[in-house]
All heavy atoms as TSV, in Angstrom:
chain	resi	resn	atom	element	x	y	z
A	1	MET	N	N	42.696	79.769	-77.747
A	1	MET	CA	C	43.736	80.306	-78.571
A	1	MET	C	C	45.005	79.448	-78.512
A	1	MET	O	O	45.730	79.393	-79.470
A	1	MET	CB	C	44.053	81.728	-78.144
A	1	MET	CG	C	42.997	82.715	-78.385
A	1	MET	SD	S	43.764	83.980	-79.335
A	1	MET	CE	C	42.373	84.775	-79.986
A	2	ALA	N	N	45.230	78.816	-77.400
A	2	ALA	CA	C	46.437	78.008	-77.270
A	2	ALA	C	C	46.387	76.813	-78.206
A	2	ALA	O	O	47.420	76.339	-78.660
A	2	ALA	CB	C	46.591	77.549	-75.836
A	3	ASP	N	N	45.187	76.297	-78.490
A	3	ASP	CA	C	45.057	75.142	-79.360
A	3	ASP	C	C	45.444	75.464	-80.798
A	3	ASP	O	O	45.938	74.610	-81.518
A	3	ASP	CB	C	43.624	74.597	-79.323
A	3	ASP	CG	C	43.302	73.951	-77.990
A	3	ASP	OD1	O	44.253	73.496	-77.331
A	3	ASP	OD2	O	42.119	73.903	-77.623
A	4	SER	N	N	45.211	76.684	-81.237
A	4	SER	CA	C	45.505	77.034	-82.624
A	4	SER	C	C	47.001	77.142	-82.870
A	4	SER	O	O	47.455	77.028	-83.996
A	4	SER	CB	C	44.798	78.333	-83.009
A	4	SER	OG	O	45.296	79.387	-82.215
A	5	THR	N	N	47.801	77.383	-81.819
A	5	THR	CA	C	49.249	77.498	-82.003
A	5	THR	C	C	49.922	76.127	-82.050
A	5	THR	O	O	51.026	76.012	-82.566
A	5	THR	CB	C	49.875	78.327	-80.871
A	5	THR	OG1	O	49.591	77.693	-79.628
A	5	THR	CG2	C	49.349	79.742	-80.889
A	6	LYS	N	N	49.275	75.093	-81.505
A	6	LYS	CA	C	49.848	73.753	-81.558
A	6	LYS	C	C	49.670	73.186	-82.957
A	6	LYS	O	O	48.631	73.361	-83.577
A	6	LYS	CB	C	49.150	72.816	-80.562
A	6	LYS	CG	C	49.544	73.038	-79.139
A	6	LYS	CD	C	48.932	71.961	-78.275
A	6	LYS	CE	C	49.351	72.116	-76.836
A	6	LYS	NZ	N	48.776	71.080	-75.992
A	7	LYS	N	N	50.702	72.515	-83.431
A	7	LYS	CA	C	50.625	71.900	-84.752
A	7	LYS	C	C	50.124	70.464	-84.579
A	7	LYS	O	O	50.648	69.717	-83.755
A	7	LYS	CB	C	51.990	71.901	-85.413
A	7	LYS	CG	C	51.946	71.496	-86.848
A	7	LYS	CD	C	53.283	71.689	-87.515
A	7	LYS	CE	C	53.166	71.277	-88.962
A	7	LYS	NZ	N	54.431	71.406	-89.659
A	8	LYS	N	N	49.102	70.085	-85.354
A	8	LYS	CA	C	48.559	68.739	-85.277
A	8	LYS	C	C	49.465	67.774	-86.030
A	8	LYS	O	O	50.099	68.150	-87.020
A	8	LYS	CB	C	47.157	68.696	-85.884
A	8	LYS	CG	C	46.121	69.399	-85.056
A	8	LYS	CD	C	44.758	69.161	-85.652
A	8	LYS	CE	C	43.690	69.794	-84.792
A	8	LYS	NZ	N	42.359	69.562	-85.332
A	9	LYS	N	N	49.510	66.533	-85.544
A	9	LYS	CA	C	50.266	65.495	-86.227
A	9	LYS	C	C	49.532	65.101	-87.501
A	9	LYS	O	O	48.306	65.013	-87.511
A	9	LYS	CB	C	50.410	64.257	-85.349
A	9	LYS	CG	C	51.481	64.325	-84.311
A	9	LYS	CD	C	51.600	62.977	-83.650
A	9	LYS	CE	C	52.830	62.857	-82.810
A	9	LYS	NZ	N	52.938	61.525	-82.216
A	10	GLY	N	N	50.278	64.823	-88.533
A	10	GLY	CA	C	49.681	64.388	-89.785
A	10	GLY	C	C	49.326	62.915	-89.741
A	10	GLY	O	O	49.704	62.170	-88.828
A	11	PHE	N	N	48.614	62.491	-90.759
A	11	PHE	CA	C	48.167	61.101	-90.854
A	11	PHE	C	C	49.355	60.147	-90.868
A	11	PHE	O	O	49.365	59.128	-90.187
A	11	PHE	CB	C	47.310	60.915	-92.108
A	11	PHE	CG	C	46.988	59.487	-92.419
A	11	PHE	CD1	C	46.029	58.810	-91.689
A	11	PHE	CD2	C	47.668	58.803	-93.422
A	11	PHE	CE1	C	45.734	57.487	-91.957
A	11	PHE	CE2	C	47.379	57.487	-93.694
A	11	PHE	CZ	C	46.406	56.824	-92.965
A	12	PHE	N	N	50.383	60.463	-91.670
A	12	PHE	CA	C	51.517	59.556	-91.807
A	12	PHE	C	C	52.360	59.507	-90.540
A	12	PHE	O	O	52.891	58.457	-90.183
A	12	PHE	CB	C	52.364	59.956	-93.025
A	12	PHE	CG	C	51.644	59.726	-94.322
A	12	PHE	CD1	C	51.174	60.790	-95.068
A	12	PHE	CD2	C	51.411	58.447	-94.786
A	12	PHE	CE1	C	50.495	60.589	-96.253
A	12	PHE	CE2	C	50.733	58.223	-95.967
A	12	PHE	CZ	C	50.268	59.300	-96.707
A	13	LYS	N	N	52.458	60.600	-89.831
A	13	LYS	CA	C	53.199	60.600	-88.560
A	13	LYS	C	C	52.460	59.758	-87.525
A	13	LYS	O	O	53.064	59.005	-86.771
A	13	LYS	CB	C	53.402	62.017	-88.041
A	13	LYS	CG	C	54.447	62.768	-88.789
A	13	LYS	CD	C	54.939	63.925	-87.970
A	13	LYS	CE	C	55.990	64.657	-88.764
A	13	LYS	NZ	N	57.220	64.769	-88.069
A	14	LYS	N	N	51.124	59.891	-87.494
A	14	LYS	CA	C	50.330	59.070	-86.565
A	14	LYS	C	C	50.462	57.600	-86.905
A	14	LYS	O	O	50.628	56.743	-86.029
A	14	LYS	CB	C	48.860	59.477	-86.626
A	14	LYS	CG	C	48.531	60.778	-85.976
A	14	LYS	CD	C	47.033	61.035	-86.084
A	14	LYS	CE	C	46.634	62.391	-85.565
A	14	LYS	NZ	N	45.203	62.640	-85.709
A	15	SER	N	N	50.393	57.286	-88.219
A	15	SER	CA	C	50.481	55.892	-88.652
A	15	SER	C	C	51.838	55.301	-88.320
A	15	SER	O	O	51.930	54.175	-87.814
A	15	SER	CB	C	50.224	55.785	-90.150
A	15	SER	OG	O	48.933	56.228	-90.456
A	16	SER	N	N	52.903	56.036	-88.610
A	16	SER	CA	C	54.236	55.498	-88.338
A	16	SER	C	C	54.451	55.334	-86.840
A	16	SER	O	O	55.075	54.362	-86.400
A	16	SER	CB	C	55.311	56.381	-88.957
A	16	SER	OG	O	55.313	57.649	-88.343
A	17	SER	N	N	53.934	56.247	-86.049
A	17	SER	CA	C	54.049	56.120	-84.594
A	17	SER	C	C	53.299	54.884	-84.098
A	17	SER	O	O	53.801	54.140	-83.248
A	17	SER	CB	C	53.495	57.376	-83.932
A	17	SER	OG	O	53.461	57.219	-82.541
A	18	PHE	N	N	52.120	54.656	-84.656
A	18	PHE	CA	C	51.325	53.485	-84.268
A	18	PHE	C	C	52.066	52.197	-84.605
A	18	PHE	O	O	52.174	51.285	-83.780
A	18	PHE	CB	C	49.971	53.526	-84.973
A	18	PHE	CG	C	49.160	52.286	-84.802
A	18	PHE	CD1	C	48.516	52.008	-83.607
A	18	PHE	CD2	C	49.053	51.362	-85.831
A	18	PHE	CE1	C	47.769	50.857	-83.449
A	18	PHE	CE2	C	48.311	50.211	-85.675
A	18	PHE	CZ	C	47.667	49.959	-84.483
A	19	PHE	N	N	52.596	52.105	-85.830
A	19	PHE	CA	C	53.270	50.876	-86.235
A	19	PHE	C	C	54.583	50.675	-85.485
A	19	PHE	O	O	54.957	49.544	-85.181
A	19	PHE	CB	C	53.488	50.851	-87.751
A	19	PHE	CG	C	52.224	50.559	-88.502
A	19	PHE	CD1	C	51.649	51.514	-89.314
A	19	PHE	CD2	C	51.591	49.331	-88.370
A	19	PHE	CE1	C	50.471	51.254	-89.998
A	19	PHE	CE2	C	50.415	49.061	-89.041
A	19	PHE	CZ	C	49.853	50.018	-89.859
A	20	ARG	N	N	55.283	51.748	-85.150
A	20	ARG	CA	C	56.490	51.620	-84.338
A	20	ARG	C	C	56.156	51.055	-82.959
A	20	ARG	O	O	56.863	50.200	-82.428
A	20	ARG	CB	C	57.190	52.966	-84.199
A	20	ARG	CG	C	58.388	53.080	-85.100
A	20	ARG	CD	C	59.208	54.315	-84.818
A	20	ARG	NE	N	58.835	55.310	-85.833
A	20	ARG	CZ	C	58.303	56.494	-85.582
A	20	ARG	NH1	N	58.096	56.896	-84.357
A	20	ARG	NH2	N	57.980	57.309	-86.558
A	21	SER	N	N	55.046	51.518	-82.375
A	21	SER	CA	C	54.662	51.003	-81.052
A	21	SER	C	C	54.197	49.554	-81.162
A	21	SER	O	O	54.440	48.756	-80.251
A	21	SER	CB	C	53.583	51.869	-80.418
A	21	SER	OG	O	52.396	51.816	-81.153
A	22	CYS	N	N	53.567	49.183	-82.276
A	22	CYS	CA	C	53.174	47.782	-82.475
A	22	CYS	C	C	54.396	46.879	-82.545
A	22	CYS	O	O	54.425	45.805	-81.938
A	22	CYS	CB	C	52.355	47.634	-83.753
A	22	CYS	SG	S	50.682	48.252	-83.625
A	23	ILE	N	N	55.395	47.297	-83.296
A	23	ILE	CA	C	56.620	46.504	-83.416
A	23	ILE	C	C	57.300	46.383	-82.058
A	23	ILE	O	O	57.803	45.311	-81.691
A	23	ILE	CB	C	57.554	47.132	-84.470
A	23	ILE	CG1	C	56.950	46.962	-85.855
A	23	ILE	CG2	C	58.944	46.515	-84.409
A	23	ILE	CD1	C	57.634	47.733	-86.952
A	24	GLY	N	N	57.288	47.449	-81.286
A	24	GLY	CA	C	57.868	47.397	-79.940
A	24	GLY	C	C	57.152	46.396	-79.049
A	24	GLY	O	O	57.778	45.671	-78.277
A	25	GLU	N	N	55.833	46.339	-79.164
A	25	GLU	CA	C	55.062	45.381	-78.361
A	25	GLU	C	C	55.297	43.950	-78.833
A	25	GLU	O	O	55.364	43.014	-78.038
A	25	GLU	CB	C	53.572	45.707	-78.422
A	25	GLU	CG	C	53.186	46.976	-77.683
A	25	GLU	CD	C	53.469	46.908	-76.196
A	25	GLU	OE1	O	53.251	45.842	-75.584
A	25	GLU	OE2	O	53.931	47.919	-75.651
A	26	ILE	N	N	55.427	43.755	-80.134
A	26	ILE	CA	C	55.675	42.409	-80.669
A	26	ILE	C	C	57.027	41.886	-80.194
A	26	ILE	O	O	57.181	40.700	-79.911
A	26	ILE	CB	C	55.581	42.422	-82.208
A	26	ILE	CG1	C	54.117	42.575	-82.623
A	26	ILE	CG2	C	56.165	41.158	-82.820
A	26	ILE	CD1	C	53.896	42.763	-84.100
A	27	LYS	N	N	58.004	42.773	-80.069
A	27	LYS	CA	C	59.330	42.352	-79.595
A	27	LYS	C	C	59.306	41.903	-78.141
A	27	LYS	O	O	60.190	41.168	-77.699
A	27	LYS	CB	C	60.334	43.487	-79.764
A	27	LYS	CG	C	60.712	43.719	-81.207
A	27	LYS	CD	C	61.715	44.843	-81.332
A	27	LYS	CE	C	62.098	45.070	-82.787
A	27	LYS	NZ	N	63.043	46.177	-82.952
A	28	LYS	N	N	58.297	42.310	-77.373
A	28	LYS	CA	C	58.199	41.928	-75.956
A	28	LYS	C	C	57.622	40.527	-75.754
A	28	LYS	O	O	57.659	39.999	-74.654
A	28	LYS	CB	C	57.314	42.929	-75.203
A	28	LYS	CG	C	57.900	44.309	-75.103
A	28	LYS	CD	C	56.936	45.234	-74.370
A	28	LYS	CE	C	57.406	46.654	-74.363
A	28	LYS	NZ	N	56.441	47.550	-73.704
A	29	ILE	N	N	57.078	39.934	-76.819
A	29	ILE	CA	C	56.432	38.623	-76.706
A	29	ILE	C	C	57.485	37.560	-76.408
A	29	ILE	O	O	58.547	37.521	-77.034
A	29	ILE	CB	C	55.683	38.265	-78.000
A	29	ILE	CG1	C	54.534	39.229	-78.235
A	29	ILE	CG2	C	55.175	36.829	-77.960
A	29	ILE	CD1	C	53.850	39.068	-79.574
A	30	THR	N	N	57.186	36.685	-75.447
A	30	THR	CA	C	58.055	35.537	-75.187
A	30	THR	C	C	57.302	34.284	-75.627
A	30	THR	O	O	56.204	33.997	-75.145
A	30	THR	CB	C	58.408	35.430	-73.691
A	30	THR	OG1	O	57.207	35.363	-72.929
A	30	THR	CG2	C	59.230	36.614	-73.235
A	31	TRP	N	N	57.890	33.580	-76.565
A	31	TRP	CA	C	57.255	32.393	-77.109
A	31	TRP	C	C	57.569	31.192	-76.225
A	31	TRP	O	O	58.653	31.096	-75.661
A	31	TRP	CB	C	57.737	32.148	-78.532
A	31	TRP	CG	C	57.328	33.259	-79.438
A	31	TRP	CD1	C	58.094	34.301	-79.843
A	31	TRP	CD2	C	56.028	33.460	-79.993
A	31	TRP	NE1	N	57.353	35.130	-80.637
A	31	TRP	CE2	C	56.095	34.653	-80.750
A	31	TRP	CE3	C	54.829	32.770	-79.946
A	31	TRP	CZ2	C	54.998	35.141	-81.444
A	31	TRP	CZ3	C	53.738	33.272	-80.644
A	31	TRP	CH2	C	53.828	34.438	-81.377
A	32	PRO	N	N	56.626	30.236	-76.103
A	32	PRO	CA	C	56.886	29.060	-75.261
A	32	PRO	C	C	57.920	28.140	-75.905
A	32	PRO	O	O	58.062	28.101	-77.124
A	32	PRO	CB	C	55.517	28.376	-75.188
A	32	PRO	CG	C	54.782	28.844	-76.388
A	32	PRO	CD	C	55.284	30.215	-76.677
A	33	THR	N	N	58.592	27.396	-75.050
A	33	THR	CA	C	59.580	26.437	-75.544
A	33	THR	C	C	58.863	25.203	-76.073
A	33	THR	O	O	57.655	25.013	-75.854
A	33	THR	CB	C	60.537	26.023	-74.415
A	33	THR	OG1	O	59.778	25.369	-73.392
A	33	THR	CG2	C	61.269	27.225	-73.842
A	34	ALA	N	N	59.599	24.346	-76.749
A	34	ALA	CA	C	59.022	23.114	-77.287
A	34	ALA	C	C	58.537	22.206	-76.153
A	34	ALA	O	O	57.500	21.559	-76.267
A	34	ALA	CB	C	60.050	22.386	-78.149
A	35	ALA	N	N	59.279	22.184	-75.043
A	35	ALA	CA	C	58.885	21.341	-73.911
A	35	ALA	C	C	57.574	21.828	-73.298
A	35	ALA	O	O	56.696	21.027	-72.960
A	35	ALA	CB	C	59.988	21.339	-72.855
A	36	THR	N	N	57.420	23.137	-73.178
A	36	THR	CA	C	56.184	23.699	-72.623
A	36	THR	C	C	55.006	23.414	-73.540
A	36	THR	O	O	53.918	23.055	-73.082
A	36	THR	CB	C	56.334	25.222	-72.433
A	36	THR	OG1	O	57.476	25.472	-71.630
A	36	THR	CG2	C	55.117	25.821	-71.777
A	37	THR	N	N	55.224	23.561	-74.844
A	37	THR	CA	C	54.159	23.296	-75.811
A	37	THR	C	C	53.738	21.830	-75.764
A	37	THR	O	O	52.540	21.517	-75.787
A	37	THR	CB	C	54.629	23.672	-77.225
A	37	THR	OG1	O	55.056	25.029	-77.210
A	37	THR	CG2	C	53.518	23.506	-78.228
A	38	THR	N	N	54.701	20.921	-75.674
A	38	THR	CA	C	54.396	19.488	-75.602
A	38	THR	C	C	53.627	19.164	-74.328
A	38	THR	O	O	52.651	18.399	-74.357
A	38	THR	CB	C	55.697	18.672	-75.660
A	38	THR	OG1	O	56.407	19.035	-76.847
A	38	THR	CG2	C	55.421	17.189	-75.673
A	39	LYS	N	N	54.039	19.751	-73.223
A	39	LYS	CA	C	53.360	19.516	-71.943
A	39	LYS	C	C	51.918	20.016	-72.011
A	39	LYS	O	O	50.986	19.321	-71.591
A	39	LYS	CB	C	54.118	20.224	-70.823
A	39	LYS	CG	C	53.483	20.091	-69.467
A	39	LYS	CD	C	54.261	20.903	-68.442
A	39	LYS	CE	C	53.406	21.133	-67.219
A	39	LYS	NZ	N	53.944	22.167	-66.357
A	40	ASN	N	N	51.725	21.212	-72.526
A	40	ASN	CA	C	50.366	21.768	-72.633
A	40	ASN	C	C	49.500	20.937	-73.570
A	40	ASN	O	O	48.309	20.738	-73.308
A	40	ASN	CB	C	50.425	23.212	-73.127
A	40	ASN	CG	C	51.003	24.150	-72.088
A	40	ASN	OD1	O	51.087	23.824	-70.910
A	40	ASN	ND2	N	51.408	25.312	-72.530
A	41	PHE	N	N	50.086	20.441	-74.661
A	41	PHE	CA	C	49.354	19.576	-75.577
A	41	PHE	C	C	48.902	18.305	-74.868
A	41	PHE	O	O	47.766	17.861	-75.035
A	41	PHE	CB	C	50.236	19.228	-76.785
A	41	PHE	CG	C	49.598	18.279	-77.746
A	41	PHE	CD1	C	48.598	18.707	-78.595
A	41	PHE	CD2	C	49.986	16.954	-77.793
A	41	PHE	CE1	C	48.001	17.833	-79.486
A	41	PHE	CE2	C	49.397	16.072	-78.673
A	41	PHE	CZ	C	48.403	16.515	-79.524
A	42	GLY	N	N	49.783	17.720	-74.056
A	42	GLY	CA	C	49.424	16.513	-73.307
A	42	GLY	C	C	48.286	16.770	-72.334
A	42	GLY	O	O	47.373	15.955	-72.202
A	43	VAL	N	N	48.319	17.910	-71.662
A	43	VAL	CA	C	47.255	18.258	-70.715
A	43	VAL	C	C	45.925	18.399	-71.451
A	43	VAL	O	O	44.884	17.904	-70.987
A	43	VAL	CB	C	47.612	19.564	-69.952
A	43	VAL	CG1	C	46.426	20.091	-69.180
A	43	VAL	CG2	C	48.793	19.319	-69.028
A	44	VAL	N	N	45.938	19.044	-72.604
A	44	VAL	CA	C	44.710	19.227	-73.381
A	44	VAL	C	C	44.149	17.886	-73.825
A	44	VAL	O	O	42.937	17.639	-73.723
A	44	VAL	CB	C	44.963	20.154	-74.591
A	44	VAL	CG1	C	43.798	20.135	-75.556
A	44	VAL	CG2	C	45.235	21.566	-74.126
A	45	VAL	N	N	45.000	16.985	-74.297
A	45	VAL	CA	C	44.540	15.667	-74.746
A	45	VAL	C	C	43.924	14.892	-73.582
A	45	VAL	O	O	42.865	14.275	-73.722
A	45	VAL	CB	C	45.699	14.882	-75.405
A	45	VAL	CG1	C	45.326	13.433	-75.624
A	45	VAL	CG2	C	46.083	15.529	-76.723
A	46	VAL	N	N	44.563	14.918	-72.425
A	46	VAL	CA	C	44.040	14.206	-71.248
A	46	VAL	C	C	42.685	14.772	-70.831
A	46	VAL	O	O	41.751	14.016	-70.533
A	46	VAL	CB	C	45.061	14.257	-70.083
A	46	VAL	CG1	C	44.435	13.795	-68.785
A	46	VAL	CG2	C	46.280	13.427	-70.422
A	47	VAL	N	N	42.549	16.098	-70.817
A	47	VAL	CA	C	41.277	16.720	-70.434
A	47	VAL	C	C	40.183	16.349	-71.430
A	47	VAL	O	O	39.047	16.063	-71.032
A	47	VAL	CB	C	41.441	18.258	-70.316
A	47	VAL	CG1	C	40.100	18.947	-70.215
A	47	VAL	CG2	C	42.304	18.592	-69.118
A	48	ILE	N	N	40.504	16.306	-72.712
A	48	ILE	CA	C	39.511	15.925	-73.726
A	48	ILE	C	C	39.073	14.478	-73.526
A	48	ILE	O	O	37.875	14.160	-73.594
A	48	ILE	CB	C	40.078	16.150	-75.139
A	48	ILE	CG1	C	40.166	17.640	-75.425
A	48	ILE	CG2	C	39.217	15.457	-76.187
A	48	ILE	CD1	C	40.897	17.978	-76.712
A	49	ILE	N	N	40.016	13.593	-73.266
A	49	ILE	CA	C	39.675	12.178	-73.071
A	49	ILE	C	C	38.818	11.993	-71.821
A	49	ILE	O	O	37.799	11.292	-71.846
A	49	ILE	CB	C	40.959	11.316	-73.009
A	49	ILE	CG1	C	41.604	11.266	-74.391
A	49	ILE	CG2	C	40.663	9.913	-72.497
A	49	ILE	CD1	C	42.972	10.621	-74.421
A	50	VAL	N	N	39.200	12.630	-70.717
A	50	VAL	CA	C	38.434	12.511	-69.477
A	50	VAL	C	C	37.032	13.081	-69.649
A	50	VAL	O	O	36.039	12.474	-69.214
A	50	VAL	CB	C	39.185	13.196	-68.303
A	50	VAL	CG1	C	38.299	13.322	-67.081
A	50	VAL	CG2	C	40.443	12.419	-67.969
A	51	SER	N	N	36.923	14.238	-70.304
A	51	SER	CA	C	35.606	14.835	-70.543
A	51	SER	C	C	34.746	13.938	-71.413
A	51	SER	O	O	33.553	13.757	-71.154
A	51	SER	CB	C	35.752	16.200	-71.222
A	51	SER	OG	O	36.474	17.079	-70.421
A	52	GLY	N	N	35.341	13.371	-72.454
A	52	GLY	CA	C	34.606	12.462	-73.333
A	52	GLY	C	C	34.109	11.231	-72.597
A	52	GLY	O	O	32.968	10.799	-72.782
A	53	LEU	N	N	34.959	10.655	-71.744
A	53	LEU	CA	C	34.537	9.481	-70.977
A	53	LEU	C	C	33.436	9.830	-69.984
A	53	LEU	O	O	32.501	9.045	-69.787
A	53	LEU	CB	C	35.738	8.871	-70.252
A	53	LEU	CG	C	36.765	8.175	-71.140
A	53	LEU	CD1	C	37.984	7.767	-70.321
A	53	LEU	CD2	C	36.161	6.974	-71.842
A	54	LEU	N	N	33.522	11.001	-69.371
A	54	LEU	CA	C	32.488	11.437	-68.435
A	54	LEU	C	C	31.144	11.626	-69.150
A	54	LEU	O	O	30.110	11.149	-68.676
A	54	LEU	CB	C	32.913	12.739	-67.753
A	54	LEU	CG	C	31.933	13.312	-66.741
A	54	LEU	CD1	C	31.832	12.395	-65.534
A	54	LEU	CD2	C	32.355	14.701	-66.332
A	55	ILE	N	N	31.173	12.272	-70.287
A	55	ILE	CA	C	29.932	12.474	-71.052
A	55	ILE	C	C	29.384	11.137	-71.542
A	55	ILE	O	O	28.172	10.898	-71.488
A	55	ILE	CB	C	30.182	13.447	-72.223
A	55	ILE	CG1	C	30.437	14.844	-71.675
A	55	ILE	CG2	C	29.010	13.461	-73.196
A	55	ILE	CD1	C	30.916	15.839	-72.705
A	56	TYR	N	N	30.254	10.250	-71.994
A	56	TYR	CA	C	29.812	8.929	-72.440
A	56	TYR	C	C	29.163	8.155	-71.287
A	56	TYR	O	O	28.108	7.544	-71.445
A	56	TYR	CB	C	30.999	8.143	-73.004
A	56	TYR	CG	C	30.648	6.725	-73.401
A	56	TYR	CD1	C	29.966	6.486	-74.572
A	56	TYR	CD2	C	30.994	5.646	-72.590
A	56	TYR	CE1	C	29.631	5.185	-74.942
A	56	TYR	CE2	C	30.670	4.364	-72.947
A	56	TYR	CZ	C	29.981	4.131	-74.124
A	56	TYR	OH	O	29.647	2.850	-74.481
A	57	GLY	N	N	29.805	8.193	-70.114
A	57	GLY	CA	C	29.249	7.493	-68.954
A	57	GLY	C	C	27.895	8.054	-68.537
A	57	GLY	O	O	26.968	7.297	-68.228
A	58	LEU	N	N	27.767	9.373	-68.525
A	58	LEU	CA	C	26.480	9.982	-68.186
A	58	LEU	C	C	25.408	9.626	-69.214
A	58	LEU	O	O	24.265	9.324	-68.854
A	58	LEU	CB	C	26.626	11.501	-68.097
A	58	LEU	CG	C	27.301	12.044	-66.852
A	58	LEU	CD1	C	27.570	13.538	-67.012
A	58	LEU	CD2	C	26.453	11.791	-65.626
A	59	ASP	N	N	25.787	9.637	-70.479
A	59	ASP	CA	C	24.838	9.298	-71.537
A	59	ASP	C	C	24.350	7.867	-71.389
A	59	ASP	O	O	23.139	7.599	-71.451
A	59	ASP	CB	C	25.493	9.510	-72.896
A	59	ASP	CG	C	24.548	9.205	-74.046
A	59	ASP	OD1	O	23.428	9.758	-74.045
A	59	ASP	OD2	O	24.933	8.430	-74.942
A	60	ARG	N	N	25.263	6.949	-71.195
A	60	ARG	CA	C	24.872	5.532	-71.076
A	60	ARG	C	C	24.050	5.307	-69.800
A	60	ARG	O	O	23.075	4.557	-69.797
A	60	ARG	CB	C	26.106	4.629	-71.059
A	60	ARG	CG	C	26.938	4.669	-72.325
A	60	ARG	CD	C	26.173	4.437	-73.596
A	60	ARG	NE	N	25.614	3.095	-73.633
A	60	ARG	CZ	C	24.740	2.663	-74.531
A	60	ARG	NH1	N	24.332	3.480	-75.480
A	60	ARG	NH2	N	24.277	1.455	-74.494
A	61	GLY	N	N	24.446	5.946	-68.708
A	61	GLY	CA	C	23.715	5.783	-67.452
A	61	GLY	C	C	22.306	6.346	-67.530
A	61	GLY	O	O	21.345	5.709	-67.079
A	62	LEU	N	N	22.155	7.536	-68.090
A	62	LEU	CA	C	20.825	8.127	-68.220
A	62	LEU	C	C	19.961	7.353	-69.212
A	62	LEU	O	O	18.752	7.218	-69.018
A	62	LEU	CB	C	20.938	9.602	-68.634
A	62	LEU	CG	C	21.508	10.527	-67.569
A	62	LEU	CD1	C	21.731	11.912	-68.150
A	62	LEU	CD2	C	20.609	10.588	-66.353
A	63	TYR	N	N	20.581	6.821	-70.258
A	63	TYR	CA	C	19.835	6.010	-71.207
A	63	TYR	C	C	19.337	4.730	-70.526
A	63	TYR	O	O	18.193	4.314	-70.731
A	63	TYR	CB	C	20.702	5.658	-72.416
A	63	TYR	CG	C	19.962	4.881	-73.470
A	63	TYR	CD1	C	19.042	5.487	-74.309
A	63	TYR	CD2	C	20.173	3.513	-73.616
A	63	TYR	CE1	C	18.357	4.773	-75.266
A	63	TYR	CE2	C	19.491	2.778	-74.563
A	63	TYR	CZ	C	18.585	3.418	-75.390
A	63	TYR	OH	O	17.903	2.694	-76.339
A	64	ALA	N	N	20.179	4.105	-69.697
A	64	ALA	CA	C	19.782	2.899	-68.979
A	64	ALA	C	C	18.654	3.222	-67.997
A	64	ALA	O	O	17.699	2.443	-67.863
A	64	ALA	CB	C	20.970	2.292	-68.239
A	65	LEU	N	N	18.743	4.364	-67.317
A	65	LEU	CA	C	17.691	4.781	-66.389
A	65	LEU	C	C	16.378	5.036	-67.132
A	65	LEU	O	O	15.307	4.614	-66.676
A	65	LEU	CB	C	18.134	6.043	-65.646
A	65	LEU	CG	C	17.203	6.561	-64.561
A	65	LEU	CD1	C	17.102	5.547	-63.420
A	65	LEU	CD2	C	17.693	7.894	-64.052
A	66	LEU	N	N	16.447	5.686	-68.268
A	66	LEU	CA	C	15.255	5.925	-69.070
A	66	LEU	C	C	14.655	4.618	-69.561
A	66	LEU	O	O	13.430	4.437	-69.532
A	66	LEU	CB	C	15.597	6.831	-70.266
A	66	LEU	CG	C	14.439	7.177	-71.192
A	66	LEU	CD1	C	13.419	8.038	-70.457
A	66	LEU	CD2	C	14.952	7.877	-72.436
A	67	HIS	N	N	15.492	3.703	-69.992
A	67	HIS	CA	C	15.014	2.388	-70.441
A	67	HIS	C	C	14.324	1.652	-69.294
A	67	HIS	O	O	13.301	1.011	-69.497
A	67	HIS	CB	C	16.189	1.575	-70.986
A	67	HIS	CG	C	15.796	0.274	-71.583
A	67	HIS	ND1	N	15.086	0.173	-72.757
A	67	HIS	CD2	C	16.013	-0.999	-71.160
A	67	HIS	CE1	C	14.883	-1.098	-73.027
A	67	HIS	NE2	N	15.445	-1.838	-72.072
A	68	LEU	N	N	14.879	1.755	-68.096
A	68	LEU	CA	C	14.295	1.105	-66.934
A	68	LEU	C	C	12.919	1.706	-66.617
A	68	LEU	O	O	11.974	0.998	-66.309
A	68	LEU	CB	C	15.230	1.280	-65.725
A	68	LEU	CG	C	15.182	0.179	-64.702
A	68	LEU	CD1	C	16.535	-0.466	-64.638
A	68	LEU	CD2	C	14.801	0.758	-63.371
A	69	VAL	N	N	12.798	3.018	-66.692
A	69	VAL	CA	C	11.537	3.705	-66.389
A	69	VAL	C	C	10.496	3.397	-67.455
A	69	VAL	O	O	9.323	3.161	-67.142
A	69	VAL	CB	C	11.782	5.236	-66.273
A	69	VAL	CG1	C	10.468	5.985	-66.227
A	69	VAL	CG2	C	12.610	5.534	-65.054
A	70	MET	N	N	10.886	3.350	-68.690
A	70	MET	CA	C	9.939	3.119	-69.788
A	70	MET	C	C	9.415	1.682	-69.781
A	70	MET	O	O	8.264	1.435	-70.151
A	70	MET	CB	C	10.595	3.406	-71.149
A	70	MET	CG	C	10.977	4.867	-71.322
A	70	MET	SD	S	9.612	6.001	-71.242
A	70	MET	CE	C	8.913	5.780	-72.839
A	71	ASN	N	N	10.206	0.722	-69.333
A	71	ASN	CA	C	9.771	-0.688	-69.315
A	71	ASN	C	C	8.945	-1.039	-68.088
A	71	ASN	O	O	8.301	-2.074	-68.074
A	71	ASN	CB	C	11.002	-1.611	-69.398
A	71	ASN	CG	C	11.561	-1.647	-70.807
A	71	ASN	OD1	O	10.881	-1.319	-71.773
A	71	ASN	ND2	N	12.813	-2.041	-70.910
A	72	THR	N	N	8.952	-0.225	-67.072
A	72	THR	CA	C	8.159	-0.516	-65.867
A	72	THR	C	C	6.972	0.428	-65.824
A	72	THR	O	O	6.771	1.156	-64.858
A	72	THR	CB	C	9.024	-0.360	-64.592
A	72	THR	OG1	O	9.543	0.958	-64.562
A	72	THR	CG2	C	10.143	-1.362	-64.561
A	73	GLY	N	N	6.190	0.432	-66.879
A	73	GLY	CA	C	5.029	1.291	-66.959
A	73	GLY	C	C	3.923	0.821	-66.013
A	73	GLY	O	O	3.842	-0.354	-65.634
A	74	VAL	N	N	3.055	1.714	-65.608
A	74	VAL	CA	C	1.946	1.388	-64.730
A	74	VAL	C	C	0.747	1.048	-65.595
A	74	VAL	O	O	0.326	1.810	-66.435
A	74	VAL	CB	C	1.603	2.603	-63.806
A	74	VAL	CG1	C	0.500	2.219	-62.834
A	74	VAL	CG2	C	2.834	3.095	-63.105
A	75	ALA	N	N	0.175	-0.156	-65.364
A	75	ALA	CA	C	-0.979	-0.573	-66.180
A	75	ALA	C	C	-2.144	-0.953	-65.312
A	75	ALA	O	O	-2.114	-1.383	-64.237
A	75	ALA	CB	C	-0.593	-1.749	-67.044
């Protein structure tokens, strides 16, 4: 019986409450500075280059090993 005496929130009240809380959360965001963004970009570029060189080295080394094994066949 207690539930019937409570008034339910309408669709528009729920929606406006939701969007107000979204705006409040968006205001809490702290954006990175230009210096931080530049530093992070540099770190990403270095990691990509190092990873690429590592994969290239492994590829060339394994290819050389495979070539060595294929040319020394048992006859």
